[in-house]
MARLO-251215 format. One record per residue (C-alpha): residue number from 1; residue in three letters; chain; z, y, x. Coordinates in pm, whole numbers, plus 50000, padded with zeros to 5 digits. Example, Ala and Ser with C-alpha at 12.3 -4.5 7.8 and 13.67 -1.06 7.14 Angstrom:
2
REC   n res chain    zz    yy    xx
REC   1 ALA     A 50780 49550 51230
REC   2 SER     A 50714 49894 51367
//
This chain:
441
REC   n res chain    zz    yy    xx
REC   1 MET     A 50000 50000 50000
REC   2 THR     A 50091 50236 50282
REC   3 ASN     A 49765 50159 50461
REC   4 ASN     A 49569 50225 50142
REC   5 LEU     A 49733 50564 50096
REC   6 SER     A 49676 50645 50461
REC   7 ARG     A 49304 50569 50435
REC   8 ILE     A 49275 50770 50113
REC   9 ALA     A 49447 51063 50287
REC  10 ILE     A 49210 51038 50585
REC  11 ILE     A 48905 51033 50353
REC  12 ALA     A 49041 51325 50152
REC  13 ARG     A 49102 51523 50471
REC  14 HIS     A 48751 51448 50595
REC  15 GLU     A 48600 51551 50261
REC  16 PHE     A 48802 51872 50255
REC  17 LEU     A 48699 51974 50607
REC  18 ALA     A 48337 51873 50549
REC  19 ILE     A 48307 52113 50254
REC  20 ALA     A 48555 52387 50344
REC  21 GLY     A 48419 52411 50696
REC  22 LYS     A 48069 52499 50586
REC  23 LYS     A 47957 52859 50620
REC  24 SER     A 47814 52845 50269
REC  25 PHE     A 48159 52763 50127
REC  26 ILE     A 48322 53051 50312
REC  27 VAL     A 48049 53292 50211
REC  28 MET     A 48059 53190 49843
REC  29 THR     A 48439 53204 49836
REC  30 ILE     A 48419 53565 49949
REC  31 LEU     A 48114 53659 49747
REC  32 VAL     A 48217 53518 49406
REC  33 PRO     A 48500 53772 49347
REC  34 LEU     A 48279 54052 49473
REC  35 ILE     A 47991 53938 49253
REC  36 SER     A 48227 53913 48955
REC  37 LEU     A 48345 54270 49009
REC  38 ALA     A 47986 54382 49053
REC  39 CYS     A 47886 54214 48727
REC  40 ILE     A 48156 54410 48546
REC  41 GLY     A 48051 54747 48681
REC  42 LEU     A 47682 54681 48733
REC  43 PRO     A 47573 54736 48370
REC  44 TYR     A 47724 55086 48372
REC  45 VAL     A 47566 55170 48708
REC  46 MET     A 47230 55038 48594
REC  47 MET     A 47250 55244 48276
REC  48 GLN     A 47311 55555 48484
REC  49 PHE     A 47013 55481 48708
REC  50 ASN     A 46800 55392 48407
REC  51 LYS     A 46839 55738 48256
REC  52 GLY     A 46507 55917 48279
REC  53 ASP     A 46394 56270 48217
REC  54 VAL     A 46461 56428 47880
REC  55 GLU     A 46160 56359 47657
REC  56 THR     A 46002 56611 47419
REC  57 VAL     A 45942 56495 47062
REC  58 ALA     A 45752 56691 46796
REC  59 VAL     A 45861 56681 46432
REC  60 VAL     A 45635 56728 46130
REC  61 ASP     A 45844 56782 45818
REC  62 GLU     A 45621 56721 45514
REC  63 SER     A 45927 56718 45289
REC  64 GLY     A 46017 57074 45387
REC  65 ARG     A 46389 56992 45391
REC  66 TYR     A 46481 56756 45672
REC  67 GLY     A 46305 56891 45979
REC  68 LYS     A 46621 57045 46122
REC  69 ALA     A 46824 56730 46054
REC  70 ILE     A 46702 56561 46373
REC  71 THR     A 46909 56719 46647
REC  72 ASP     A 46874 56707 47025
REC  73 ASN     A 47067 56459 47236
REC  74 ASP     A 47085 56360 47604
REC  75 GLU     A 46751 56178 47592
REC  76 PHE     A 46530 56377 47354
REC  77 ARG     A 46449 56736 47260
REC  78 PHE     A 46294 56793 46917
REC  79 HIS     A 46055 57072 46815
REC  80 ASP     A 45935 57140 46460
REC  81 ILE     A 45553 57175 46459
REC  82 THR     A 45502 57152 46082
REC  83 PRO     A 45291 57470 46052
REC  84 ILE     A 45063 57357 46338
REC  85 ALA     A 45004 57003 46212
REC  86 SER     A 44958 57054 45839
REC  87 ASP     A 44592 56944 45824
REC  88 GLY     A 44604 56570 45890
REC  89 GLY     A 44626 56283 46136
REC  90 GLY     A 44309 56350 46333
REC  91 GLU     A 44420 56696 46444
REC  92 LEU     A 44768 56558 46502
REC  93 HIS     A 44637 56313 46761
REC  94 GLU     A 44434 56590 46921
REC  95 PHE     A 44746 56807 46932
REC  96 TYR     A 44939 56520 47094
REC  97 GLN     A 44680 56483 47368
REC  98 GLN     A 44671 56857 47435
REC  99 GLN     A 45048 56889 47479
REC 100 GLU     A 45145 56791 47831
REC 101 GLY     A 45469 56595 47844
REC 102 LEU     A 45488 56528 47468
REC 103 TYR     A 45645 56184 47418
REC 104 ALA     A 45604 56124 47043
REC 105 ILE     A 45554 56288 46704
REC 106 VAL     A 45787 56214 46413
REC 107 ILE     A 45637 56248 46064
REC 108 ILE     A 45889 56297 45782
REC 109 PRO     A 45693 56220 45459
REC 110 ALA     A 45737 56421 45141
REC 111 ASP     A 45880 56120 44955
REC 112 VAL     A 46130 56027 45225
REC 113 ASP     A 46416 56042 44967
REC 114 SER     A 46266 55748 44779
REC 115 SER     A 46067 55563 45048
REC 116 LEU     A 46341 55597 45312
REC 117 THR     A 46083 55555 45587
REC 118 VAL     A 45947 55783 45858
REC 119 ASP     A 45653 55745 46095
REC 120 ILE     A 45671 55787 46471
REC 121 PHE     A 45338 55823 46654
REC 122 SER     A 45295 55777 47026
REC 123 GLU     A 45044 55636 47271
REC 124 ASN     A 45325 55428 47424
REC 125 ALA     A 45573 55182 47275
REC 126 VAL     A 45843 55392 47111
REC 127 ARG     A 46188 55353 47265
REC 128 MET     A 46468 55198 47061
REC 129 GLY     A 46687 55496 47143
REC 130 LEU     A 46449 55733 46964
REC 131 GLN     A 46422 55504 46663
REC 132 ARG     A 46802 55474 46631
REC 133 HIS     A 46859 55849 46671
REC 134 VAL     A 46597 55948 46412
REC 135 ALA     A 46722 55687 46166
REC 136 GLN     A 47085 55796 46205
REC 137 CYS     A 47017 56170 46175
REC 138 LEU     A 46793 56139 45870
REC 139 GLY     A 47012 55872 45712
REC 140 ASP     A 47323 56090 45729
REC 141 THR     A 47139 56400 45602
REC 142 ILE     A 46968 56220 45312
REC 143 THR     A 47300 56063 45217
REC 144 GLN     A 47460 56406 45197
REC 145 SER     A 47163 56531 44993
REC 146 LEU     A 47193 56248 44745
REC 147 ILE     A 47566 56311 44709
REC 148 ALA     A 47500 56680 44644
REC 149 SER     A 47240 56594 44377
REC 150 TYR     A 47517 56469 44147
REC 151 HIS     A 47653 56827 44128
REC 152 ILE     A 48012 56708 44135
REC 153 PRO     A 48236 56954 44320
REC 154 GLN     A 48362 56820 44654
REC 155 LEU     A 48211 56476 44586
REC 156 ASP     A 48141 56423 44958
REC 157 LYS     A 48507 56492 45036
REC 158 ILE     A 48616 56258 44759
REC 159 ILE     A 48397 55980 44898
REC 160 ALA     A 48517 56042 45252
REC 161 ASP     A 48881 56039 45143
REC 162 SER     A 48825 55724 44940
REC 163 HIS     A 48704 55528 45242
REC 164 VAL     A 49011 55384 45409
REC 165 GLU     A 49071 55115 45666
REC 166 VAL     A 49383 54900 45666
REC 167 SER     A 49516 54784 46003
REC 168 PRO     A 49725 54465 45981
REC 169 ASN     A 50036 54479 46194
REC 170 CYS     A 50109 54114 46278
REC 171 VAL     A 50471 54037 46364
REC 172 LYS     A 50586 53704 46503
REC 173 TRP     A 50937 53565 46451
REC 174 SER     A 51113 53363 46719
REC 175 ASP     A 51352 53076 46637
REC 176 ASN     A 51647 53316 46631
REC 177 GLY     A 51468 53570 46413
REC 178 GLU     A 51366 53819 46682
REC 179 GLU     A 51046 54008 46608
REC 180 SER     A 50753 54063 46843
REC 181 ARG     A 50402 54189 46794
REC 182 SER     A 50122 53933 46763
REC 183 ASP     A 49758 54015 46835
REC 184 ALA     A 49502 53750 46740
REC 185 GLU     A 49217 53933 46915
REC 186 LEU     A 49402 53949 47248
REC 187 ALA     A 49504 53584 47214
REC 188 SER     A 49142 53490 47144
REC 189 VAL     A 49021 53679 47450
REC 190 ILE     A 49280 53515 47677
REC 191 GLY     A 49202 53172 47533
REC 192 LEU     A 48828 53215 47569
REC 193 ILE     A 48861 53332 47931
REC 194 LEU     A 49078 53031 48019
REC 195 ALA     A 48840 52794 47839
REC 196 PHE     A 48543 52933 48029
REC 197 LEU     A 48728 52911 48362
REC 198 THR     A 48817 52547 48295
REC 199 TYR     A 48458 52472 48200
REC 200 MET     A 48322 52647 48508
REC 201 PHE     A 48568 52496 48758
REC 202 VAL     A 48533 52138 48628
REC 203 MET     A 48154 52164 48630
REC 204 MET     A 48140 52329 48974
REC 205 TYR     A 48374 52092 49156
REC 206 GLY     A 48239 51787 48973
REC 207 ALA     A 47894 51880 49098
REC 208 MET     A 48037 51901 49451
REC 209 ILE     A 48154 51540 49424
REC 210 LEU     A 47814 51422 49303
REC 211 THR     A 47634 51609 49581
REC 212 SER     A 47867 51463 49844
REC 213 VAL     A 47819 51107 49716
REC 214 VAL     A 47440 51138 49703
REC 215 GLU     A 47422 51289 50055
REC 216 GLU     A 47636 51014 50206
REC 217 LYS     A 47435 50746 50030
REC 218 THR     A 47102 50901 50132
REC 219 ASN     A 47208 50935 50498
REC 220 ARG     A 47348 50579 50501
REC 221 ILE     A 47684 50713 50619
REC 222 ILE     A 47847 50526 50334
REC 223 GLU     A 47764 50192 50493
REC 224 VAL     A 47981 50274 50793
REC 225 MET     A 48260 50410 50577
REC 226 VAL     A 48268 50105 50350
REC 227 SER     A 48318 49884 50655
REC 228 CYS     A 48646 50064 50723
REC 229 CYS     A 48788 50095 50372
REC 230 LYS     A 48745 49987 50014
REC 231 PRO     A 48506 50167 49774
REC 232 ILE     A 48796 50260 49546
REC 233 GLU     A 48966 50428 49839
REC 234 LEU     A 48646 50618 49913
REC 235 LEU     A 48621 50731 49550
REC 236 LEU     A 48981 50847 49526
REC 237 GLY     A 48972 51013 49868
REC 238 LYS     A 48656 51198 49778
REC 239 ILE     A 48795 51319 49444
REC 240 ILE     A 49122 51427 49604
REC 241 GLY     A 48946 51598 49895
REC 242 VAL     A 48713 51798 49674
REC 243 GLY     A 49009 51873 49447
REC 244 PHE     A 49193 52034 49738
REC 245 VAL     A 48879 52231 49817
REC 246 GLY     A 48890 52362 49463
REC 247 ILE     A 49261 52441 49484
REC 248 ALA     A 49208 52627 49812
REC 249 GLN     A 48919 52824 49668
REC 250 ILE     A 49112 52915 49352
REC 251 ALA     A 49415 53011 49565
REC 252 ILE     A 49198 53248 49770
REC 253 TRP     A 49062 53403 49452
REC 254 CYS     A 49415 53440 49314
REC 255 VAL     A 49519 53620 49631
REC 256 PHE     A 49217 53846 49596
REC 257 LEU     A 49308 53912 49233
REC 258 GLY     A 49669 53976 49334
REC 259 VAL     A 49559 54235 49589
REC 260 ILE     A 49346 54410 49327
REC 261 SER     A 49634 54395 49079
REC 262 ALA     A 49876 54537 49335
REC 263 ILE     A 49637 54823 49413
REC 264 PHE     A 49612 54916 49046
REC 265 GLY     A 49971 54820 48959
REC 266 ILE     A 49872 54554 48708
REC 267 GLY     A 50031 54234 48836
REC 268 SER     A 50395 54337 48813
REC 269 VAL     A 50349 54462 48460
REC 270 VAL     A 50165 54157 48323
REC 271 SER     A 50405 53906 48479
REC 272 ASN     A 50721 54077 48357
REC 273 PRO     A 50786 54094 47980
REC 274 ASP     A 51054 54361 48030
REC 275 LEU     A 50803 54585 48207
REC 276 LEU     A 50555 54520 47928
REC 277 ALA     A 50810 54644 47678
REC 278 GLN     A 50876 54948 47895
REC 279 GLN     A 50504 55021 47900
REC 280 ALA     A 50513 55049 47524
REC 281 GLN     A 50787 55313 47550
REC 282 ILE     A 50607 55501 47827
REC 283 ALA     A 50295 55504 47613
REC 284 SER     A 50475 55719 47357
REC 285 THR     A 50464 56010 47604
REC 286 LEU     A 50084 55999 47615
REC 287 ASP     A 49841 56135 47359
REC 288 THR     A 49832 55953 47026
REC 289 ASP     A 49519 55742 47081
REC 290 THR     A 49613 55637 47435
REC 291 ALA     A 49969 55563 47328
REC 292 ASP     A 49850 55339 47047
REC 293 ILE     A 49617 55141 47274
REC 294 VAL     A 49865 55099 47562
REC 295 GLY     A 50154 55023 47328
REC 296 THR     A 49957 54763 47133
REC 297 ILE     A 49836 54580 47445
REC 298 SER     A 50181 54588 47607
REC 299 GLN     A 50360 54452 47301
REC 300 SER     A 50095 54186 47245
REC 301 LEU     A 50111 54063 47605
REC 302 ALA     A 50490 54052 47585
REC 303 SER     A 50467 53812 47288
REC 304 ILE     A 50245 53563 47476
REC 305 ASN     A 50404 53299 47700
REC 306 LEU     A 50185 53365 48005
REC 307 ALA     A 50391 53145 48238
REC 308 GLY     A 50367 52846 48004
REC 309 ILE     A 49994 52898 47960
REC 310 ALA     A 49949 52910 48339
REC 311 ILE     A 50135 52578 48384
REC 312 CYS     A 49930 52413 48110
REC 313 PHE     A 49611 52550 48262
REC 314 VAL     A 49691 52377 48592
REC 315 LEU     A 49773 52046 48419
REC 316 TYR     A 49460 52050 48206
REC 317 PHE     A 49248 52147 48503
REC 318 ILE     A 49384 51854 48704
REC 319 GLY     A 49330 51610 48418
REC 320 GLY     A 48984 51744 48334
REC 321 TYR     A 48880 51746 48698
REC 322 LEU     A 48997 51388 48755
REC 323 LEU     A 48818 51268 48441
REC 324 TYR     A 48488 51445 48500
REC 325 GLY     A 48508 51409 48879
REC 326 SER     A 48523 51030 48841
REC 327 MET     A 48222 51040 48612
REC 328 PHE     A 48026 51262 48852
REC 329 ALA     A 48108 51028 49143
REC 330 ALA     A 47996 50724 48945
REC 331 ALA     A 47675 50903 48847
REC 332 GLY     A 47608 50997 49209
REC 333 SER     A 47641 50635 49320
REC 334 THR     A 47360 50527 49086
REC 335 VAL     A 47089 50750 49240
REC 336 ASP     A 46914 50750 49575
REC 337 GLN     A 46776 51104 49595
REC 338 PRO     A 46947 51442 49542
REC 339 ASN     A 46684 51547 49288
REC 340 GLU     A 46779 51248 49071
REC 341 GLY     A 47140 51364 49054
REC 342 SER     A 47071 51632 48794
REC 343 GLN     A 46934 51371 48555
REC 344 ALA     A 47237 51150 48603
REC 345 THR     A 47472 51436 48515
REC 346 VAL     A 47313 51510 48175
REC 347 PRO     A 47578 51315 47974
REC 348 MET     A 47866 51493 48152
REC 349 MET     A 47701 51831 48108
REC 350 MET     A 47655 51762 47738
REC 351 PHE     A 48024 51680 47704
REC 352 LEU     A 48123 52000 47883
REC 353 VAL     A 47887 52220 47681
REC 354 LEU     A 48009 52054 47360
REC 355 ALA     A 48368 52124 47465
REC 356 LEU     A 48289 52492 47529
REC 357 TRP     A 48115 52533 47193
REC 358 ALA     A 48399 52353 47018
REC 359 GLY     A 48643 52595 47180
REC 360 ILE     A 48442 52894 47060
REC 361 ALA     A 48422 52744 46708
REC 362 CYS     A 48801 52696 46702
REC 363 MET     A 48882 53060 46781
REC 364 ASP     A 48893 53163 46413
REC 365 ASN     A 49113 52871 46313
REC 366 PRO     A 49302 52730 46615
REC 367 ASP     A 49519 52512 46389
REC 368 GLY     A 49233 52351 46194
REC 369 GLY     A 49127 51988 46195
REC 370 LEU     A 48844 52040 46442
REC 371 ALA     A 49074 52224 46683
REC 372 TRP     A 49342 51954 46659
REC 373 TRP     A 49111 51660 46717
REC 374 CYS     A 48920 51832 46997
REC 375 SER     A 49257 51905 47158
REC 376 MET     A 49333 51533 47162
REC 377 ILE     A 48992 51398 47265
REC 378 PRO     A 49009 51390 47646
REC 379 PHE     A 48647 51500 47699
REC 380 THR     A 48705 51827 47510
REC 381 SER     A 49080 51889 47534
REC 382 PRO     A 49079 52069 47876
REC 383 VAL     A 48859 52342 47728
REC 384 VAL     A 48961 52353 47360
REC 385 MET     A 49334 52352 47429
REC 386 MET     A 49292 52664 47642
REC 387 VAL     A 49172 52845 47329
REC 388 ARG     A 49471 52721 47129
REC 389 LEU     A 49751 52778 47381
REC 390 PRO     A 49794 53156 47321
REC 391 TYR     A 49862 53074 46953
REC 392 ASP     A 50191 52893 47029
REC 393 VAL     A 50083 52530 46995
REC 394 PRO     A 50381 52297 46927
REC 395 LEU     A 50520 52141 47241
REC 396 TRP     A 50473 51786 47113
REC 397 GLU     A 50100 51847 47062
REC 398 ILE     A 50065 51977 47418
REC 399 ALA     A 50259 51682 47559
REC 400 LEU     A 50055 51430 47357
REC 401 SER     A 49728 51595 47455
REC 402 ILE     A 49815 51600 47827
REC 403 ALA     A 49933 51238 47813
REC 404 ILE     A 49607 51127 47650
REC 405 LEU     A 49404 51331 47898
REC 406 LEU     A 49579 51199 48209
REC 407 GLY     A 49579 50841 48077
REC 408 SER     A 49210 50863 47993
REC 409 ALA     A 49136 51020 48331
REC 410 LEU     A 49300 50726 48509
REC 411 GLY     A 49110 50481 48288
REC 412 ILE     A 48778 50656 48353
REC 413 ALA     A 48859 50659 48725
REC 414 PHE     A 48912 50281 48715
REC 415 VAL     A 48581 50227 48532
REC 416 ALA     A 48400 50472 48762
REC 417 ALA     A 48537 50285 49064
REC 418 LYS     A 48371 49963 48946
REC 419 ILE     A 48038 50141 48905
REC 420 TYR     A 48085 50319 49236
REC 421 ARG     A 48162 49993 49417
REC 422 LYS     A 47837 49831 49300
REC 423 GLY     A 47606 50129 49308
REC 424 ILE     A 47702 50287 49638
REC 425 LEU     A 47536 50015 49850
REC 426 LEU     A 47226 49952 49640
REC 427 TYR     A 46904 50132 49730
REC 428 GLY     A 46555 50154 49586
REC 429 LYS     A 46652 50029 49243
REC 430 LYS     A 46632 50214 48914
REC 431 PHE     A 46962 50182 48738
REC 432 SER     A 46992 50133 48364
REC 433 TRP     A 47277 50124 48118
REC 434 LYS     A 47227 49747 48102
REC 435 ASN     A 47295 49716 48476
REC 436 ILE     A 47602 49939 48452
REC 437 ALA     A 47736 49730 48160
REC 438 ALA     A 47690 49417 48371
REC 439 TRP     A 47883 49575 48660
REC 440 LEU     A 48170 49663 48431
REC 441 LYS     A 48199 49301 48317
//
C-alpha cells in the first residue's frame, strides 16, 4: 500500500512539473486575470474609440407639427429643411447629393399620428442609433399630443402620477428571529458566477488530463511508465497531478484578486459581515441614490453565508473534477491522435453544457423539482448547486449531494481505470462502445 501511494505521488509530482513548468502555463496564468480585466473594461474603451464625427441629418416635416421634436444629441445634428424640400422625392435626392456631409434625411409624413411611421433616406445603411433616437423623440412627442387631444386639464400629470413602481423589500429571518435583508438578484448573480467558474475549471483541467494522456500514448512514453507501475496508479497520479496544477493556478489568481481587492479596499469589506453592516450606515452620509445602492448591496452581502459557499465551492470542484477528470482520462486512452481527442470528449462536454443550462434554468426557482434533482445527479450537481447555495439550501441536501457526488466520482474513477488499463497500450484500433463494454466486463 505504501509503495502504491509512493508511486502515485511520484507520478503526480511528475505531471505537476510537466505542466506547471511549461512557459505556456506561466504565460496563461498571468494573462488570464489581465485578459479578464481587459474584457470588463474593453467594451467601454471600444465604444469611446468607436465614436465618430457628429453627423448632420435633415428633417422634412410634412405634418407641420413635429419637426422640432427631434432634438440634437452627441451623435447627430438635425436641421429642418421643410421649405426647401416641399416638391417631392426627386428633388430631395438631388438636394441630398448637393449637400456635402449630409448623412440622412428624415421624412415625417402628414399622417404620422395614425400611421406611426417615418421614413429615413440615405445612400448608406442607416445607423441603429439614428433610428432609436428618431423613434424615441417622435414617440414621446406624439404621445403628449394624443394626451392633450382629450382636453382634460393636467391629464399628462395625472397619467405620470398614476404610474408607480413598487420595490419589494425582502427580509430574511434567522432561527432566532433576527432580520436581515435578502436580495434574490444578488444571490442569482453570485450563484451564476460560481456555476460558470465550476463549469470552466472542470472543463479546462479535464481537457489538460486528456491532452496529457494522448501525448504520452502518442509518444510511446506510456509503455515505459507502465513497466514501472500499474495503470490505475498512472491514472490516479495523473488526475492528482493535474488537480494540483489547477489548485496552484487558482491560488495564483486568488492572490491576484486579493491584491486588486486590497488596492480598492474591497476584500476586507466583503469578508467581514460587521464591516458590511457598517458600510450600510456610512452610505447614509452619501447622496440619496448612492446611499440606496451601497446600503442595499452591503446589507444583501451581509445576509449571504460567503464562507460556507466558498467551502462548498471547493468540495464540489474537487468532486466534479475527479468525476469528469476520470472520464477525460478514459476518453484519452481510447484514441491515438490528438485530433481524435475532441471527438472523444463530446459526451463529457454535453454533460457539462447541460449542467450549465440547467443551472441557468434553476435561477428563477432554486427550490423547484428540476433544481433539486439536478443538485443530486452527480453530472450536474457541481454546477447547479452553485446556483442554489446563495439561497440557503438545507444542510442535509448539501451533505447528501456532496456524498452522492464523491461516491459517484470514485465509482467513475474505478470504471475509468478499467478502460484506461486496456486502452492505454492499444494502438491503431478504432474503439467502439462494444469494445469498452467488453473491457468493463
